[in-house]
C-alpha positions in Angstrom: -70.3 78.1 14.8 -69.8 75.2 11.9 -69.5 77.4 8.8 -70.4 74.7 6.3 -73.7 73.9 8.3 -74.9 77.5 8.9 -73.2 79.2 6.0 -72.2 77.1 3.1 -74.9 74.5 3.3 -76.7 73.3 0.5 -79.9 75.7 0.8 -77.9 78.6 0.7 -75.0 77.3 -1.7 -76.6 74.4 -4.1 -74.0 72.2 -5.8 -73.0 73.2 -9.2 -70.8 71.5 -12.1 -68.4 74.6 -11.2 -65.9 73.5 -9.3 -65.1 70.3 -11.4 -64.5 72.7 -14.4 -62.3 75.0 -12.2 -60.2 72.3 -11.0 -59.7 71.0 -14.3 -58.8 74.0 -15.8 -56.4 75.0 -13.1 -54.7 71.5 -13.0 -54.1 72.1 -16.8 -52.7 75.4 -16.3 -50.3 74.8 -13.7 -49.0 71.8 -15.2 -50.2 69.2 -12.5 -50.1 65.4 -13.7 -51.5 62.3 -12.7 -50.2 61.1 -9.5 -49.2 64.7 -8.3 -49.8 65.0 -4.5 -52.2 68.0 -3.6 -53.4 69.3 -0.4 -56.6 71.7 -0.1 -56.3 73.9 3.2 -60.3 75.1 4.2 -61.7 72.0 1.8 -65.1 72.5 3.1 -67.7 70.1 1.1 -64.9 68.7 -1.0 -66.4 70.1 -4.4 -62.9 71.1 -5.5 -60.9 68.6 -3.8 -63.1 65.9 -5.7 -62.5 67.9 -8.8 -58.7 67.3 -8.4 -59.2 63.6 -7.9 -61.1 63.3 -10.8 -58.3 65.2 -12.7 -55.8 62.2 -11.6 -54.1 64.0 -8.6 -53.6 62.4 -5.3 -55.2 64.5 -2.9 -55.7 65.5 0.9 -58.1 68.1 2.3 -58.3 69.8 6.0 -60.8 71.9 7.7 -62.0 73.2 10.8 -65.5 72.3 10.4 -66.6 68.8 12.0 -69.3 68.6 9.0 -66.4 68.5 6.6 -66.0 65.0 7.5 -69.7 64.1 6.1 -68.3 65.3 2.4 -65.2 63.0 2.8 -66.9 60.1 0.4 -63.7 58.1 0.5 -61.3 61.2 0.1 -58.7 62.0 2.8 -60.1 64.7 5.0 -58.7 65.5 8.2 -60.0 68.2 10.9 -57.6 71.0 11.6 -57.9 74.1 13.3 -55.1 76.3 11.5 -53.3 78.5 13.8 -54.2 76.7 17.0 -52.5 73.5 15.4 -49.8 72.2 12.6 -51.2 70.7 9.7 -51.4 66.9 10.2 -48.6 66.2 7.6 -44.8 65.5 7.5 -42.5 68.5 5.8 -42.3 68.3 2.3 -45.4 66.0 1.4 -47.0 67.8 -1.4 -46.2 68.6 -5.1 -49.2 71.7 -4.6 -51.1 73.3 -1.9 -54.3 74.9 -2.7 -57.0 77.1 -1.0 -59.8 79.1 -2.3 -62.1 81.5 -0.2 -60.2 80.8 3.2 -57.2 83.4 3.5 -60.1 86.1 4.0 -61.1 84.5 7.0 -57.8 84.4 8.7 -56.5 87.1 11.2 -53.0 86.0 11.0 -52.1 84.9 7.2 -48.7 83.8 8.5 -50.1 80.9 10.1 -51.6 79.7 6.6 -48.2 80.4 4.5 -46.0 78.8 7.1 -47.7 75.7 7.3 -48.4 75.4 3.6 -44.5 75.9 2.9 -43.7 73.3 5.2 -45.9 70.5 4.0 -44.8 71.7 0.2 -42.1 69.7 -1.2 -39.1 71.8 -2.7 -40.2 73.4 -5.9 -44.0 72.6 -5.3 -46.7 75.0 -5.8 -48.7 77.4 -3.7 -51.8 78.1 -5.3 -54.2 80.7 -3.3 -57.6 82.3 -4.4 -59.4 84.9 -2.3 -61.7 87.9 -3.1 -60.4 90.8 -4.8 -60.9 93.8 -2.7 -61.2 96.4 -5.3 -64.1 94.5 -6.9 -65.7 93.0 -4.1 -65.4 95.6 -1.6 -69.2 96.4 -1.5 -70.0 93.0 -0.6 -66.9 91.4 1.0 -68.6 91.8 4.7 -71.7 90.3 3.6 -70.0 87.1 4.9 -69.4 88.1 8.8 -66.6 85.6 9.0 -64.5 87.7 6.5 -61.8 89.3 8.3 -59.0 90.4 6.0 -59.3 91.6 2.5 -56.4 91.6 -0.2 -55.6 93.4 -3.2 -52.9 92.1 -5.9 -50.4 94.2 -4.2 -50.8 93.2 -0.8 -51.4 89.4 -1.8 -48.0 89.4 -4.0 -46.4 90.9 -1.1 -47.4 88.4 1.5 -46.0 85.8 -1.3 -42.7 87.3 -1.3 -42.3 88.2 2.4 -42.5 84.2 2.8 -40.0 83.7 -0.2 -42.1 82.4 -2.8 -40.3 82.1 -6.1 -41.8 83.6 -9.3 -44.9 84.7 -7.8 -47.7 86.0 -9.8 -51.1 87.3 -8.6 -54.0 88.1 -11.1 -57.3 88.9 -11.1 -59.3 85.7 -11.9 -63.0 85.9 -13.6 -64.7 83.0 -12.4 -66.7 82.2 -15.9 -65.7 78.8 -17.5 -66.5 80.3 -20.9 -64.0 83.0 -20.4 -61.4 80.4 -19.7 -62.4 79.0 -23.0 -62.5 82.1 -25.0 -60.3 84.7 -23.2 -61.2 87.2 -25.6 -64.5 87.7 -23.4 -62.2 89.1 -20.9 -62.7 92.4 -22.9 -66.4 92.3 -22.5 -66.4 91.7 -18.9 -64.3 94.5 -18.3 -66.5 96.7 -20.5 -69.7 95.8 -18.6 -68.3 95.3 -15.0 -68.6 99.2 -14.1 -72.6 99.1 -14.9 -73.5 95.9 -12.9 -75.7 96.3 -9.9 -74.2 95.2 -6.7 -75.3 91.5 -5.7 -76.8 91.0 -9.0 -77.6 87.3 -9.4 -77.0 87.1 -12.9 -74.2 85.0 -13.4 -72.4 86.7 -16.2 -72.9 90.5 -15.2 -72.1 89.2 -11.4 -68.7 87.4 -12.1 -67.8 90.0 -14.6 -67.8 92.4 -11.6 -66.8 90.3 -8.6 -63.4 88.8 -9.5 -61.1 86.8 -7.3 -57.3 87.0 -7.0 -55.2 84.0 -8.2 -51.6 83.8 -6.6 -49.3 81.2 -7.7 -45.8 80.8 -6.3 -43.1 77.9 -6.1 -41.3 77.2 -3.0 
């Protein structure tokens, strides 16, 4: 099954400006500078990869779906079935390795961790985003390719087991207005328990359904 064509296609998931906003926010928050190298594992339609490139980073991406190459548009994207083959990069290549909405699809997270750490430079950043089980458990298995949920505790332990330094894991609200005005987090927390499951209204939905953001240094 080609996940991008069957699940994450333009009809089901139309393109928006969100990936560009989030990558600009993360690049600034993480202190990534123009010329730093970044690998995205599971880059899919390359929307986040292109966002990091616009922020001045030197980017590469890998995905297991052949249709990912249709979205390369001049970007360095390569096919790789993580877990069955190593990443197609030398040891210590990247300043940062990033993934979003990938880890929950992997039955063996060690494959991801070991390869990500191998291609990271000493002192490089591993940045992982995955759904927060506590806030997404009622919708998590709507995607039948999801196999492994995470909490703040389990994701932090995964990072610690693999020796990441200064590992932090937080619940991340996917609303750009909250990044600009952090005080709005309190409103999100207040309304979250009352938001209907599977609502399509953006502010209520993303106040309720959170991501986990893990950051650690090799």
